[in-house]
KOLFIFI-241028 format. One line per 4 residues: number of its first residue (from 1); their letters; for each residue x, y, z of N, C-alpha, C. Coordinates in steps of 0.001 Angstrom, whole numbers, plus 500000, padded with zeros to 6 digits. Layout:
BEGIN
NUM	A	X Y Z X Y Z X Y Z; ...
end
This chain:
BEGIN
1	MKNI	173105 880717 059275 173879 882274 059531 174121 883242 058485; 173975 884401 058208 174791 885469 057532 175857 885287 057112; 175828 885133 055431 177427 884958 054997 177994 883824 055595; 177472 882514 055924 178322 881558 056240 178852 880796 055287
5	GIKI	178602 881071 054030 179503 880397 052908 180566 881249 052899; 180518 882545 052258 181258 883255 052612 182573 883217 053344; 182144 882783 054560 183208 882766 055702 183889 881370 055760; 182978 880544 055247 184137 878953 055232 184592 879331 053932
9	SLYL	184396 880124 052630 185339 880122 051981 186531 880494 052162; 186494 881986 052941 187656 882465 053499 188515 882009 054338; 187952 881131 055224 188760 880448 056106 189575 879055 055247; 188848 878496 054198 189546 877733 053500 190545 877614 052746
13	NYFV	190143 879348 052226 191450 879625 051115 192598 880057 051697; 191898 881143 052951 193629 880858 053881 194238 879922 054542; 193414 878757 054851 193889 877474 055423 194522 877133 054031; 194484 877226 053193 195869 875924 051874 197006 876699 051949
17	FAIL	196649 878487 051902 197537 879331 051572 198334 879307 052754; 197928 879031 053644 199107 879032 055212 199859 877541 055060; 199440 876760 054759 200420 875269 054483 201677 875526 053093; 200950 876135 052223 201758 876872 051250 203080 877721 051510
21	LNSV	202629 878631 051734 203640 879656 052280 204557 879549 053285; 204097 879076 054237 204728 878715 055499 205586 877391 055389; 205182 876804 054056 206308 875829 054044 208069 876106 053408; 207659 877418 053103 209244 877892 052863 210313 877249 053979
25	GIVI	210186 877286 055222 210930 877046 056400 211528 875483 055578; 210496 874630 055218 210645 873296 055393 211824 872895 054050; 211203 874021 052937 211815 873547 052055 213403 874269 051796; 213615 875723 052465 214673 875854 052861 215387 874730 053245
29	LKSQ	215255 874219 054418 216103 872825 054710 216307 871743 054128; 215436 871435 053061 215307 870492 052074 216614 870708 051055; 216049 871969 050593 217202 872357 049523 218387 872361 049808; 218837 872752 051257 219992 872769 051838 220830 871428 051616
33	KNYG	219810 870244 051981 220313 868790 052074 220091 868205 050382; 219025 868418 049878 218823 867746 048777 219493 868326 047172; 219541 869681 047167 219865 870409 045910 221067 871084 046182; 221792 870964 047260 223305 871487 047592 223690 872964 047326
37	VDEV	222594 873858 048065 222866 875502 048052 222951 875470 049988; 223688 876938 049751 223674 876971 050858 223002 878019 051718; 223072 878528 053037 222386 879374 053530 221546 880945 053021; 222383 881162 052767 222171 882897 052019 221509 882181 050726
41	QASI	222024 881303 049932 221114 880527 048754 219329 880445 048707; 219592 879392 050210 218253 879099 050600 217731 879966 050394; 217749 881308 051377 216917 882317 051837 216335 883048 050828; 216879 883053 049451 216291 883432 048525 214672 883029 048367
45	LEAF	214391 881679 048300 212907 881216 048611 212274 882289 049158; 212342 883098 050225 211783 883862 050904 211360 885399 049756; 212381 885777 049474 212476 886605 048243 211526 886298 046953; 211294 885382 046700 210691 884285 045705 209602 884348 045838
49	KDMP	208998 884029 047490 207287 884004 047924 207092 885658 047801; 207912 886514 048820 207115 887718 049241 207450 889017 048113; 208472 889042 047397 208248 889925 046410 207417 889913 045578; 207139 888742 044950 205443 889095 043918 204704 889074 044880
53	IAIV	204584 888993 046074 203336 889509 047238 202941 891014 046723; 204314 891402 046923 204364 892750 047458 204161 893622 045805; 204832 893190 044519 204471 893947 043435 203418 893682 043358; 202557 892449 043382 201376 892103 042527 200136 893190 043560
57	SFFI	200336 893002 044863 199373 893382 045570 199393 895332 045288; 200614 895886 044875 200956 897113 044462 199911 897615 043402; 199713 896566 042280 199329 896978 041115 197677 896679 041360; 197507 895814 041933 195929 895088 041725 194771 895298 042935
61	ASFL	195728 895898 044077 194551 896377 045230 193605 897318 045243; 194316 898085 044463 193025 899308 044548 191848 899396 043780; 192168 898034 042564 191135 897890 041559 190693 896566 041829; 191312 895873 042717 190725 894595 042615 189276 894214 042785
65	PRIG	188524 895272 043364 187386 894998 043691 186234 895295 042134; 186451 895558 040919 186587 895554 039974 186571 894331 038995; 187716 893673 039632 187897 892495 039092 186493 891383 039639; 186749 891689 040682 185803 890466 041422 186633 889915 042146
69	YRKS	186185 889797 043918 186797 888911 044812 187121 887442 044404; 186003 886710 043927 185446 885789 043476 186613 885201 042709; 186425 885842 041761 187215 885645 040219 188958 885691 040373; 189307 886211 041478 190647 886660 042140 190662 885604 042993
73	MLIG	190078 884986 043904 190503 884226 044632 190337 882460 043432; 189831 882521 042875 189960 881425 041586 191033 881365 040744; 191710 882527 040518 192670 882487 039644 193512 882275 040526; 193760 883003 041605 194842 881899 042626 195023 880826 043024
77	LGLV	193785 880052 043261 193691 878559 043649 193911 878341 042418; 193629 878314 041030 193763 877595 040131 195962 877694 039533; 196205 878407 039738 197898 878737 039758 198221 878246 040705; 197770 877936 042047 199014 877088 043093 198403 875834 042555
81	TLAC	197524 875376 041987 197302 873852 041916 197927 873307 041046; 198476 874328 039848 199188 873988 038623 201124 873955 039379; 201060 874794 039736 202924 875089 040932 202727 873784 041460; 201542 873190 042170 202211 871969 043212 202497 871055 042330
85	ISMY	201967 870793 041107 201914 869743 040595 203491 869914 039475; 203866 871038 039319 204654 871226 038655 206119 870687 039348; 205917 871207 040720 206912 871041 041925 207417 869706 041994; 206576 868841 042096 206402 867337 041581 207267 866246 040849
89	FGNS	207355 867208 039317 207549 866421 038430 208884 867511 038312; 209097 868946 038577 210166 869743 038236 211357 869006 039521; 211305 868876 040825 211938 868445 041704 213403 869445 041908; 213616 870227 041701 215053 871214 041732 214749 872297 042182
93	FDNA	215791 872729 042542 215900 874452 043521 215100 875487 042663; 215252 875540 041111 214388 876363 040272 213626 876475 040070; 213135 874751 039978 211269 875034 040642 210799 875334 041812; 211375 875098 042697 211351 875590 043877 211066 877136 043851
97	KILF	211684 877635 043287 211772 879384 043136 209874 879240 042544; 210369 878613 041422 208916 879008 040209 207731 878946 041576; 207274 877627 042237 206570 877139 042985 206065 878299 043826; 207235 879119 044874 206749 880103 045960 206572 881655 044925
101	ATVG	206891 881935 043541 207146 883131 042988 205393 882577 042707; 205227 881686 042220 203620 881150 041937 203080 881463 043280; 203354 880970 044388 202511 881007 045382 202115 882499 045958; 203351 883083 045679 203015 884920 046254 202689 885981 045290
105	VSFA	202205 885196 044028 200950 886003 043230 200014 885703 043285; 199871 884369 043644 198496 883898 043946 197982 884486 045432; 198549 884176 046428 198381 884926 048248 198038 886388 047841; 198748 887327 047241 198309 888581 046957 196619 888927 046101
109	LIKV	196334 888136 045362 195009 887979 045344 194239 887530 046354; 194732 886157 047036 193609 885564 048270 193534 886981 049355; 194631 887424 050278 195102 888069 050712 193954 889458 050907; 194510 890108 049659 193656 891534 049598 192293 890832 049625
113	SVYS	191651 889975 048703 190199 889576 048695 189649 889378 050051; 190081 888598 050933 189575 888048 052133 189669 889484 053214; 190963 890172 053136 190664 891222 054402 189539 892064 053841; 189573 892675 052360 188329 893174 052205 186990 892829 052239
117	LIGT	186785 891368 052108 185643 890618 052454 185279 890751 054197; 186129 890303 054818 185859 890815 056259 185246 891835 056237; 185553 892977 055793 184919 894591 056418 183168 894367 055687; 183004 893377 054655 181849 893527 053998 180789 892487 054745
121	VTET	181229 891297 055800 180609 890501 056508 180353 890618 057422; 181309 891822 058284 180837 892397 059442 180304 894012 059634; 179382 893873 061079 178906 895045 060723 179641 895767 062211; 180095 895542 062900 181088 896587 064111 182470 895963 064244
125	KKEH	182737 896900 064855 184302 896806 065069 184718 895470 065820; 183789 895076 066817 184353 894144 067869 184037 892850 066747; 183201 892593 065765 182717 891592 064803 183926 891352 063578; 184796 892731 063383 185771 893169 062945 186892 892184 063176
129	NALM	187251 892975 064501 188241 891727 065510 188134 890622 065623; 187087 890112 065987 186873 888580 066110 186909 887963 065083; 186419 888512 063864 186528 887627 062502 188103 887758 061900; 188809 888408 062102 189883 889110 061844 191181 888258 062586
133	SSIE	191119 888030 063850 191557 887540 064776 191172 885690 064555; 190194 885395 064418 189710 884209 064164 190545 883599 062668; 190431 884136 061869 190813 883817 060411 192382 883976 060295; 192970 884892 060905 194679 884608 061525 195083 883551 062292
137	GFFM	193813 883248 063191 194516 881978 063773 194450 880742 063388; 193211 880796 062274 193214 879306 061584 194273 879321 060929; 194723 880194 060258 196087 880477 059168 197215 879808 060155; 197230 880266 061526 198338 879199 062017 198093 877767 062147
141	VGIA	196725 877329 062359 196593 876162 062607 197111 875139 061412; 196924 876290 060210 197424 875719 058649 199039 875760 058661; 199368 876622 059178 201255 876456 059432 201333 875439 060107; 200701 875173 061292 201137 874354 062220 201256 872357 061825
145	LAYF	200020 872729 060561 199466 871479 059796 200996 871232 059247; 201403 872176 058361 202386 872042 056977 203824 871052 058203; 203840 871380 058965 205376 870753 059958 204855 869092 060322; 203753 869042 060169 203290 867213 060199 202960 866727 058981
149	LFPA	202541 867534 057991 202022 866972 056949 203446 866859 055696; 204794 867666 056134 205516 867314 055104 206278 865871 055807; 206794 866075 057310 207285 864573 057579 206409 863646 057495; 204951 863842 057178 204234 862555 057253 204845 861485 055374
153	FNKE	205078 862754 054387 205464 861820 052870 206939 861951 053124; 207808 862410 054187 208945 862277 054311 209937 861422 054766; 210645 860450 054285 211187 859288 054369 212557 859617 053779; 213595 858995 055473 214935 859266 055652 215746 858524 054143
157	EDPN	215500 857040 053903 215316 856547 052916 215433 856894 051434; 214567 857767 051229 214254 858134 049830 214518 859441 049902; 215373 860358 049242 214972 861802 049686 213893 862400 048583; 213683 862005 047727 212253 862790 046598 211151 862351 047245
161	SWLN	210851 861099 048127 209837 861064 048997 208774 861951 049374; 209234 863048 049921 208477 864478 050384 207773 865384 049393; 208234 865156 047968 207338 865559 047217 206188 865369 046778; 205955 863909 047503 204412 863477 047267 204023 864419 048204
165	VYWF	204049 865065 049087 203105 866101 049787 202114 867061 048605; 202836 867648 047586 202625 868163 046260 201280 868117 045748; 201293 866599 045705 199698 866122 045223 198696 866230 046170; 198955 866120 047627 197930 866878 048015 197603 868025 048458
169	LAGL	198529 869042 048211 198640 870137 048294 197419 870660 046839; 197778 870030 045969 197274 870591 044936 196076 870329 044988; 195582 868781 045552 194263 868026 045508 193097 869307 046628; 193857 869750 047785 193418 870761 048818 192973 871647 047818
173	SLLS	193914 872730 046825 193599 873548 046454 192454 873476 045435; 192652 872610 044468 191422 871916 043840 189900 871914 044831; 190260 871754 045629 188899 871392 046647 188350 872737 047027; 189394 873497 047182 189031 875311 047939 188076 875864 046408
177	FLFL	189207 875553 045329 188662 876301 044229 187010 875688 043737; 186686 874105 043854 185678 874298 043460 184322 874818 044430; 184570 874653 045915 183800 875386 046948 183359 876629 046561; 184558 877583 046443 184312 878658 045912 183334 878759 044822
181	CFVK	183455 878226 043714 182707 878039 042320 181055 877960 042854; 180950 877355 043478 179215 877290 044188 178684 877693 045333; 180001 878575 045858 179246 879449 047422 178341 880740 046916; 177274 880904 047423 176397 882182 047098 177710 883569 047293
185	FEET	177519 884214 046564 178379 885306 046813 177829 886316 046307; 177727 887642 046914 177823 888618 046768 178660 889968 046429; 179131 890659 045626 179775 891921 045605 179433 892739 045097; 178133 893353 045023 177484 894446 044046 178379 895315 045542
189	EVAA	178156 895504 046460 178757 896369 047475 180157 897137 047395; 181100 896036 046885 182311 896375 047120 182534 896846 045694; 181755 896587 044633 182310 896344 043142 182566 897678 042470; 181350 898905 043731 181294 900425 042933 182483 901445 043493
193	GADL	182663 902481 042741 183624 903157 043168 184217 903757 041683; 185319 905290 042339 185378 905742 040913 186073 905134 040071; 186669 905795 039121 187308 905639 037723 188779 904500 038638; 189264 904007 037530 190295 903094 037939 191760 904184 038297
197	KDDF	191606 905488 037630 193218 906162 037844 192730 906445 039622; 191514 906802 040054 191605 907175 041402 191647 906457 041810; 190773 905152 041993 191092 904102 042744 193039 903287 042559; 193475 903573 041631 194699 903615 042092 195678 904356 042525
201	MQMF	195221 905762 042673 195980 907192 043705 195330 906444 044685; 194705 906134 045563 194004 905940 047017 195067 905158 047497; 195910 904768 047189 196866 904351 047897 198223 905093 048512; 198148 905702 047062 199119 906900 047224 198698 907973 048539
205	RLMA	197507 907906 048053 197015 909233 049174 196836 908871 050223; 197059 907640 051053 196804 906799 051848 198265 907304 052584; 199201 907106 051963 200764 906590 051892 200915 908150 052767; 200062 909674 052126 200605 910695 052681 200512 910869 054447
209	KLLT	199453 910063 054841 198910 910048 056244 199779 909716 057139; 200499 910045 058271 201425 909726 059362 200364 908505 059874; 199476 908232 059822 199102 907002 060966 199239 906410 059935; 199152 906377 058451 199397 905094 057380 201118 904684 057671
213	VVFV	201723 905726 057615 203093 905406 057848 203554 904899 058369; 203214 905381 059873 203774 904658 061554 202853 902928 061350; 201983 902923 060805 200874 901430 060493 201960 900489 059774; 202517 900852 058558 202945 899830 057478 204300 900041 058278
217	ISVF	205218 900482 058774 206142 900478 059538 206560 899351 060677; 204890 899453 061044 204667 898333 062225 204824 896997 061603; 203792 897031 060583 203807 895859 059980 205062 895055 059512; 205805 895930 058919 206973 895570 058448 208133 894993 059598
221	LFVM	208001 895734 060646 209138 894891 061827 207873 893819 062299; 206957 894260 062338 206472 892175 062825 206767 891468 061753; 206704 891725 060324 206824 890335 060014 208263 889964 059898; 208969 891221 059731 210479 890944 059615 210935 889691 061188
225	IEQG	210356 890270 062068 210210 889293 063154 209680 887470 062931; 208481 887529 062857 207646 886375 062351 208350 885186 061649; 208663 886038 060234 209236 885022 059353 210695 884912 059703; 211319 886025 060076 212885 885510 060562 212822 884198 061063
229	ILSW	211963 884426 062202 211946 882892 063396 211544 881449 062500; 210178 881942 062259 209126 880496 061645 210186 880422 059957; 210669 880704 059287 211536 879984 058036 212621 879468 058655; 213365 879802 059719 214326 879527 060063 214878 878288 061189
233	LPTF	213904 878764 061866 213416 877474 063205 214067 875841 062642; 213124 875316 061738 213803 873964 061361 215371 873717 060908; 216191 874846 060635 217140 874744 060489 217920 874867 061934; 217532 875815 062569 218331 876274 063719 217785 874909 064421
237	NTKV	216993 873746 064601 216553 872818 065446 217712 871491 064962; 217936 871928 063250 218410 870680 062553 220137 870726 063546; 220753 872631 063397 222286 872488 063443 222577 873085 064540; 221538 873399 065676 221963 873693 067282 221694 873213 067882
241	LHLP	220085 871790 067693 220264 871498 068561 220517 869490 068176; 220794 869617 066783 221130 868589 066156 219877 867587 066193; 218815 867832 066004 217503 866973 065449 217677 866260 064549; 216863 865250 064612 216805 864449 063000 215819 865227 062032
245	ENIS	215800 865396 060939 215342 866242 060003 213634 866423 060529; 213028 864851 060478 211642 865035 060495 211394 865610 062096; 212162 865295 063058 211947 865853 063998 212188 867429 064442; 213309 868139 063665 213391 869203 063588 212023 869866 062717
249	IMMA	211500 869526 061682 210373 870251 061115 208960 869967 061991; 209011 869031 062737 207542 868939 063632 208141 869571 064762; 209024 869950 065526 209323 870529 066409 209148 872197 066378; 209306 872823 065364 209020 874000 064368 207406 874237 064529
253	SILA	206201 873357 064638 205519 873231 064502 204732 873776 065970; 205334 874017 067200 205111 874432 068559 204896 875640 068012; 206012 876687 067370 206013 877786 066770 204566 878199 066253; 204138 877414 065638 202711 877633 064688 201907 877619 065710
257	ISLA	201814 876322 066255 200698 876216 067120 200398 877458 068489; 201685 877981 068678 201704 878951 069672 201173 880140 068867; 201404 880375 067985 200935 881551 067131 199543 881156 066880; 198979 880106 066762 197574 880015 066844 196786 880463 067992
261	AGRM	197306 880036 069007 196994 879884 070131 196768 881363 070805; 198040 882255 070666 197929 882881 071024 197047 884149 070265; 196635 884053 069038 195749 885153 068499 194351 884664 068841; 193789 883491 068796 192501 883264 069218 192167 883680 070805
265	IAGI	193349 883273 071578 192954 884202 073043 193268 885818 072878; 193849 886365 072175 193788 887956 072461 192421 888281 071049; 191802 887949 070243 190391 887728 070243 189786 887960 071396; 189731 887232 072133 189327 887458 073420 189655 888416 074659
269	VTKK	190841 888615 074692 191447 889633 075744 191070 890749 075350; 191397 890800 074158 191015 892334 073471 189176 893147 073731; 188958 892019 074071 187582 892681 074510 186946 893356 075973; 188243 893358 076733 188396 893813 078066 189147 894662 078377
273	VGWL	190481 894657 077322 191748 894859 077777 192333 895859 076291; 192492 897268 076685 192852 897901 075565 193957 897325 074528; 194186 897598 073398 195236 896836 072503 196901 897534 072834; 196711 898389 073197 198106 899234 073830 198922 898432 075029
277	WVLS	198114 897932 075783 198439 897201 076428 198503 895817 076583; 197575 895547 075822 197880 893909 075302 199198 893250 074627; 199397 894723 073264 200664 894793 072359 202065 894570 073637; 201837 895792 074189 203046 896308 075174 203299 894613 075559
281	FCIL	202553 894883 076217 203086 893185 077392 203429 892223 076401; 202852 891656 074950 203484 890814 074425 204646 890844 073755; 205174 891996 073088 206208 892207 073057 207336 892631 074090; 207073 892796 074994 208004 892973 076338 208163 891428 076572
285	SAML	207732 890685 076659 207230 889189 076912 208447 888149 076365; 208016 888426 074709 208819 888218 073542 210194 888193 073605; 210627 889809 073953 211491 890083 074142 212601 889878 075218; 212202 889069 076028 212362 888207 077730 212860 887071 077615
289	IVVF	211640 886299 076563 212344 884934 075855 213311 884871 075105; 213580 885857 074339 214905 886116 073552 216120 885848 074215; 216019 887048 075739 217307 887136 076286 217524 886058 077138; 216778 885525 077821 216588 884411 078994 216334 883276 078703
293	VLPK	215518 883169 077979 215443 881469 077430 216188 880852 076358; 216308 881769 074870 217425 881413 073729 218340 880848 074393; 219188 881615 075458 220796 880857 075753 220981 879837 076072; 219599 879353 076975 219373 877892 077313 219500 876822 076419
297	TVGL	218601 877805 075484 217886 876652 074565 219284 875993 073856; 219936 877226 073347 221567 877177 072633 222319 876119 073093; 222412 876592 074374 223403 875958 075508 223273 874139 075440; 221932 873805 075041 221179 872438 075438 222184 871451 075127
301	EVKS	222627 870317 075818 223289 869042 075653 222475 867857 075429; 222196 867997 073778 220958 867225 073346 222032 866131 073448; 221489 864548 073631 221728 863263 073511 221373 862672 072337; 220980 861517 072552 220370 860345 070991 218596 861084 071564
305	INTL	218160 861500 070414 217075 861625 069869 216033 860899 068921; 214933 860017 069155 214507 859727 068493 213027 860326 068034; 212448 860659 069271 211104 861206 069235 210889 862828 069686; 210013 863315 069744 209733 864764 070247 210003 864404 071939
309	ADIP	209565 863082 072510 209593 863115 073613 211021 862864 074634; 211899 862728 073614 213446 862513 073610 213692 863892 074271; 213337 865099 073557 213785 866426 073557 213682 866913 075205; 214715 867627 076208 214135 868283 077140 213237 869146 076973
313	LIGF	212542 869788 078197 212063 870482 078022 211977 872052 077948; 213127 872022 078011 213617 873777 077918 213765 874128 076209; 214203 872529 075402 213808 873064 074330 212592 872986 073410; 211761 873199 074201 210498 873626 073736 210202 874500 074000
317	AFPL	210801 875485 074727 210552 877084 075522 210627 878044 074415; 211774 877801 073875 211523 879288 072608 210852 879120 071712; 210062 878336 071062 209173 878654 070380 207869 878904 070878; 207662 879139 072355 206523 879491 073093 206345 881408 072750
321	IGLF	207448 881749 072113 207270 882953 071711 206228 883664 070830; 205887 882378 070171 204809 882476 069169 203500 883388 070111; 203304 882343 071252 202384 883073 072014 201900 884464 072408; 203223 885205 072461 203341 886889 072743 203209 887716 071456
325	IAPI	204097 887104 070525 204005 887844 068896 203127 887872 068222; 202184 886509 068404 200767 886408 067711 199655 887106 067884; 199668 888371 068238 198212 888909 068523 198667 890402 067724; 199875 890776 067759 200660 891721 067370 200025 892266 065706
329	YPLL	199959 891224 064785 199509 891214 063440 198201 891674 063444; 197544 890699 063655 195924 891302 063485 195174 892090 064114; 195681 892515 065204 195351 893776 066060 195471 895020 065203; 196762 894802 065070 197248 896348 064334 196541 896144 063101
333	NSIV	196111 895424 062199 195380 895275 060773 193952 895641 061400; 193415 894973 062340 191864 895431 062617 191563 896591 063115; 192675 897310 064181 192386 899028 064429 192701 900039 063288; 193577 899507 062281 193409 900593 060865 192570 900155 060053
337	LSAL	192257 899016 059650 190844 898527 058829 189814 899028 059411; 189083 898774 060340 188038 898634 060887 187361 900317 061346; 188584 901015 061013 188214 902701 060952 188194 902957 059820; 188419 902719 058735 188052 902862 057730 186814 902894 056586
341	PKNL	186561 903625 055870 185496 903288 055373 185992 901884 054257; 184647 901398 053737 184928 900253 053152 185656 900673 051805; 185009 901565 050934 185802 901895 049636 187421 902276 049954; 188101 902292 051162 189669 902557 051280 190065 901151 051903
345	QSSM	189423 900468 052192 190035 899288 052831 191060 898496 051921; 190257 898347 050422 191100 897442 049493 192374 897959 049445; 192346 899175 049277 194035 899925 049309 194725 899737 050472; 194278 899923 051804 195043 899611 052586 195348 898392 053207
349	TGLI	194735 897363 052446 194898 895817 052632 196141 895749 051636; 196116 896520 050547 197145 896293 049795 198665 896390 050307; 198542 898027 050776 199631 898331 051828 200109 897099 052796; 199161 896834 053196 199494 895883 054145 200308 894647 053798
353	VIFS	199970 894133 052483 200309 893029 051917 201795 893423 051679; 201687 894360 051169 203424 895044 050279 204145 894830 051608; 203635 895632 052465 205297 895726 053539 205252 894404 054213; 204316 893754 054808 204351 892519 055060 205616 891829 054195
357	ALGG	204957 891568 052910 205768 890919 052027 207733 891589 052402; 207508 892438 051951 209015 893328 052143 209836 892875 053452; 208838 892739 054833 209478 892667 056367 209820 890830 056393; 208935 890510 055568 209449 889423 055288 210418 888322 054810
361	TLGS	210495 889252 053782 211919 889034 052720 213123 889314 053269; 213329 890549 053965 214673 891419 054468 214610 890235 055894; 213470 889874 056760 213794 889252 057822 214306 888064 057340; 214104 887239 056610 214750 886043 056309 216094 886071 055757
365	RITG	216340 886995 055042 217630 887169 054036 218788 887570 055277; 218203 888387 056047 219116 888695 057462 219405 887587 057827; 218357 886849 058329 218397 885804 059313 219364 884762 058676; 219478 884391 057568 220123 883481 056537 221433 884138 056436
369	WLFK	221707 885433 056181 222908 885751 056371 223870 885605 057686; 222836 885595 058965 223451 885537 060110 223773 883842 060475; 222826 883091 060157 222930 881631 060127 224550 881360 059578; 225041 881588 058428 225682 881656 057917 227516 882394 058206
373	NEGP	227417 883550 058598 228475 883982 058947 228453 884560 060249; 227627 884456 061024 227914 884570 062420 227516 883238 063408; 226834 882368 062856 226069 880885 063177 224825 880932 063936; 224553 879662 063614 223064 879765 063804 222644 879913 065550
377	EKAF	224164 879972 066124 223511 879797 067716 222890 881557 067778; 223368 882202 067415 223420 883688 067594 222434 884764 066797; 221960 883999 065604 221109 884227 064716 219867 885125 065086; 219275 884455 065747 218001 884966 066589 218028 886067 067348
381	YFTL	219122 886397 067662 219417 887616 068972 218838 888792 067934; 219208 888964 066972 218842 890077 065854 217575 890947 066133; 216694 889441 066493 214956 889890 066388 214995 891393 067978; 216134 891436 068640 215732 891954 069546 215755 893338 069391
385	IPMS	216089 894130 067915 216295 895165 067446 215205 895752 066602; 214094 894706 065603 212828 895174 065609 211652 895333 066499; 212031 894299 067532 211429 893973 068458 211171 895507 069413; 212386 896052 069616 212302 897507 070351 211616 898594 069685
389	LLLV	212137 898911 068530 211218 899552 067575 209863 899167 067589; 209681 897989 067586 208156 898026 067292 207617 898348 068862; 207764 898473 070197 207689 898631 070974 207691 900441 071053; 208102 900831 070222 208035 902334 070219 207086 902442 069307
393	SFFI	206786 901977 068386 205729 902446 066963 204256 901891 067517; 203845 901140 068885 202903 901180 069468 202424 902369 069900; 203359 903257 070764 202994 904295 071224 202881 905631 070856; 203300 905402 069863 203201 906563 068403 201808 906306 067956
397	LKKI	201564 905488 067341 200191 904595 066684 198955 905151 067571; 199240 904688 069118 198130 905064 069847 197620 906632 069764; 198915 907414 069835 199164 908773 069954 198124 909634 069061; 198251 908634 067801 197884 909385 066622 196435 908954 066234
401	TAKD	196062 907929 066713 195010 907415 066769 194047 907545 067850; 194562 908539 069082 194067 909333 069586 193054 910410 069259; 193702 911110 068499 193475 911879 067879 192513 912016 066393; 191955 910736 066517 190934 910733 065135 192277 910879 063737
405	EI	192676 910528 063737 193657 910989 062549 193057 910136 061129; 192814 909101 061639 191895 908325 060431 190628 908980 060135
end
């Protein structure tokens, strides 16, 4: 198959970072228990992860093609390999900050490269939509694995046992590094362009378009919702459902699995149904889950629980919100990226990464503040606000794209 080596590399790189990036919720939970920090202090880990993503993306996205996508991804993989080893030996909240800062910097290099390369290895909008959805879906598989991977290394009697997972993650990053070194890679098409100043200004010129403004706001709102729930679901399971630590973490995998399934299903459904109808249905369904399912979960009377089988069925219901919020992010990205010429896709990807990072940081910080000050039982209700705004943005975006503003 054409470009099969590059595609495998994109999947593998994204898979590695799915585990690392979204382990932040697990590390937030472990930090409260092992390092003696409260909810607001622990939520800063999201900022250490997301702000480097935003800052690095801003400065490198427009001229990353000149650096080379292979070199950029190799640098990212090399950095996280060292960071994982450092976390094992450091074993402190400060080292956790360094780990996620390094992961953030590296992911900026990886994500801009992956999104830009999708445009070079696909020829039609349908191919672009399919590959984007499947890669994002595979990303969610990596997230789901994290919720089983960390408990596999975690032993209640040994508070430091969970750190052994970082040897496994270092090895996985190194494997991806070596695969990328040997895969056949052609970058001549995407390396051409104007001078560096013009490359850098492309991002600002894109921001002048109404379409771009509405689009990045939509991305910002979605990631605020997604990361607010993903990062704090293990803590919610521990403090509200009173589940044992390992089971709390594994329960959070249901959200990740439902996100993966939702994105895979969306790749099929959008071939026959317009994206506006799909996204509107998804966000309205998610709002109904928050309004009607979440209160029943919060009011659940939990008895002795030692395995996942002991949890009442309603306890599994709220994480299924992932099925409905899952299609939003890849569809929004594909709608805009597939309509842009290839020389602008790197700059637009930079904006996507920047506003995704800002949304993730704000979402986690707000949720952490709500957990501490309003109680973990009420924290997730705030998601109804960005969900409502997101629904409005879909119709605005549809109106703009109907006029061929891109």
